[in-house]
N, C-alpha and C positions, 0 to 999 in steps of 0.2 A: 960551125964554131966562131967563126967571125959574129955570124947573125945571133948567137946566143952572147957573146959578149956585149955586142950592142944592146941587148934586151936588158942584160944586167947594168948597163951602163944608164939607163933610162931609168930603170927603179930606183937606182940610187939616186939620180938626179930626181926624181921624184919625192922621194923621201926626205931629201935632203930642201927642196922647196917648202914640203908640209911643214917639218920643224922649223924652218924660218919664218914662214907665214905663220905660225901659233905665236912665235916668240914676239912679232911684230904686233898682232891681234893683242893680245895681254899687254903689251908696252903705249901702245895707241887708248887702251881703255876701252875696246869694243867688248860689250856684252851680248850681241847676238850676231853669229854668222849664219846667212841663209844662202846655201847652193842654189845656182840658177842653170837654165840650161845654156848651150852654148847662141842659141839664136835669141837669148836674151841679153839685155844692156846692163852692165854693172854699175853700181851707183850706191851710194850710202846715205843714211839717216844719221844725222849728225845728234839732231837733239834725242832720240831713242838710241844712240850709240849701236845701231845696227849697221852692218854690210851686206850688201848681195853681190857674190860673185861665183865664179866658176871654182873647183877645186883646183888649189895650186900646185898642180903637178906638173907645171913646165916653168921656166924662167918667166916667159911674158904673162903667163897668170899670175906668178908671185908678184911682179912688177904692178898689175892691175890691183890685186890685193893691197899691196902696201898703199898705192894710192887713193883707194877707199879708205882705208885706215886711216889715212894723212887728214882727208875730210872731218874725221872721228875726232881725231887727235887736237886739231884745231878748232874746233868747235863751231863749222861752218852753218848758223843756223839762218841765213838769209842776211846777216849785218854787212857783208861785205858783197863789192860787186862780182858778179860769174869769172870775168876773166882772172879777177885775183885770186879767188877762191882755188880754181883750178892753177895757177902759178904757185902758189904758196903747197898744195897738196903735192905737187910736182915735185918740188924742192926737198918738203917734207919725206917723200917717197924713197928718193935716190938717197937721202942720207941714210935713211934707216936702212936701206939693202946693204949700203956700204958698211954700217956700223956691223951687220950683222954676216959681214964676209963674202956678200956677193956683189960681184961686178957688174955693174949697170952697161949695158949694151950702148954701142953709139947711137945703135936704131931706134932704141926707147928713149932716149934722152930726145933725139930730134922729133918723135912721137909726141913727145911731151910739147914740146915748144910749138909745134903744128897745131894742136889742141887748142893751145893758150891762144895762138894765131886768130884762129877761127873763131873764137868765143869774142876776142876783140873786134874783128869785122861785123860779128852778129848786134855787138853794142854800137857800133856806128851807126849800122844800116838802118836801127832803131834809134837814131837820132842822138846817141849820147855824144856830147861836146869835152868832156873830160876822160881820160884813160889813166889808170895808173902807172906810174912812169917806172916803176920797177918790175913790172910784167911787162911791158912793152919792151923794155932793153934786154930782160932775160932772153926773150924769143926772139928778137932781132926784128920787130914790127917797127915799122917807118909810117908816121902816123900823116895823115893827110893834112893838107892846110884846113884850119879851120877848128881841127882838134887839139887839143890842149894835152900834155902830158903832165899830170898831178902828183904831188906826193900824197901815200897812202893815207886816208882818214876813214876808219871805221864808222864813226857816228856823229851825227852832228850835234854842236855845243849846245847846251841849254841856255837859254834867255834869248838876248840878240833883240834888236828893236826892227821888226818887220811891222810895218802898218797896218792896220787890218784893211782887209780888201773885199770888193762886192764883185759876185761874179752871177749876172743871171738872175734876177731878181732881188730880193731882200736878205739872202745870205750873207751874214757877216761871221768871220772865221777867226778863232782863237791864234794869235800872232806865233805863238809857239807851236800849234800845229802847222802850220804856214811854212815855218822856218824848216821844218822836219819833212813836209812835202817838197821843199824844195832841193833838200838834201836826198830823197828819193830820186827827185827827177835826174839831179846830177849824177849820181854815183849806181844809180839800180836799174837806168833805164832799159837795160837787158833783160829786167825780169818785169813780166805782165804785172803781176801782183803776187802778194805775199802776208807775211808777218815778220815783223823784227822784234827782238829782246833789246830794252833797253834798261837795266836795271828793274827797279820793280813794275816799270811801264811794259806794255807790250803796243804794238804798232803795226794796223792795219793799213795797207797801202796796193796803191794801183796805179800803172803809167797807160792808163789805156784812154785818155781824153775828157776828163770830166766834164770841161766847158763845152767841148766839141758834139759829143756822142748823148744822147738821150739814155742810151742803154745804162750807161753809164751813172749817172745821175741815179736812174731807178736802182741800180745796182747799190748805190750808198743808201739810198732811202732802205731798201730790204733789209742792209745789214744795220742800219740804226734802228729800228724796230727789233730785231734779233738781239742787239746788244742791249736793249732796254730790258730784256728778261735778266742778263749776267746782273746788271746794276741793280734789280729787285731781290736777285739772289746775294748781293750783296758779294760777289764775287769779283767785283771792281768798284771803285770808290767814285769814278767818274770819268767821263769822257771829254774829248775835244776834237772838232774837225778843222782841215785845213785843205787848202789847195796850193799849187805852187804857183809861181808869177804868170805864167803864159796860161794856166788852167788846165795843163794836161796831165798833171799829177796829184793825186789828194793823198791824205793821210787822215786816219783817225787814233790817236793816243789814247790807251786804255790805262787809269791811272791804278796802281797797287790792284793789277789784274790776276788773278790766281788761276785762271782757265789757261790748260795746256794749247802750246803753239798748234798742235795738230787738230785741236777741236777749231781753233781760231782759224787756221786755214782752212780747214773744210769750208766753214763757216761763209768766209769770203769766194769761195769759188763755187760754193752754192748759191749765192746771192746773184752772180754773175751769170751762170745759166737760168735762172729762172728769167733776171732782166734781159736776157739775148732772148728769150722763148725756147730755149731747148730744154728746159725744164719745166713740168708744172708746178706752179706756187702750191701754198700750203693750201689755201682755200679751196683751188680745183681739186686736189688730193683729197681732201676732207669728202667733197661733195661726191666724186667717183666712185 
């Protein structure tokens, strides 16, 4: 009899979790929910407004669903530092659960804080010198010497007065793109490469050592060749290229670009794989 009551309680909890998950998914504006296996990692694709999660049959799984919904609701499309994204998603998910009458277990709160601390650790190991102040304070992270806690700043200001600089050879870069590369270096050091959306502009970037690594310069050259096709198709009105002060980060700014973030992100990673010798380039593919 006790076993039967326990099973009924679990079924009731599963039904309650599914109902709350459905409400949170709708609230966040998620358009696609993909069920994954327990061995797979839950994640969100903000630009596609899709989440990949296990069925929300327990409170822990429901918390995960709410967290991934937070990424979609907050439009986490790469404009913010990774630890800031996770901090915001945690806070959003906990508030959403409470709005729907679900108490958030202390261990889930501590798990979220631990994950944000891991993201901060990762950023610092990769050379970040500035960490989001609110995220560090929320998760109780004590920053080491030489790392500054800064106020949240999702996008670099336009304009500015950066002198054009020369790095290895006679390449002179756009002051505006240089400023963007500096922003990438300061705020997105925990992300190797990707795409940002800034109004009508889309920004391709990398934190992989442009000045120091010949493969990275080849990657940028391959990207430049492929972006020329976009310009010829009038899917962008122009482009500019810049590097950060130390030459470690680079940025390509596409003006009035209509290409999707997914297409551009795939282009960036494809260029890197070719430049690294991990994938055949187009000419070799055509010859084989």
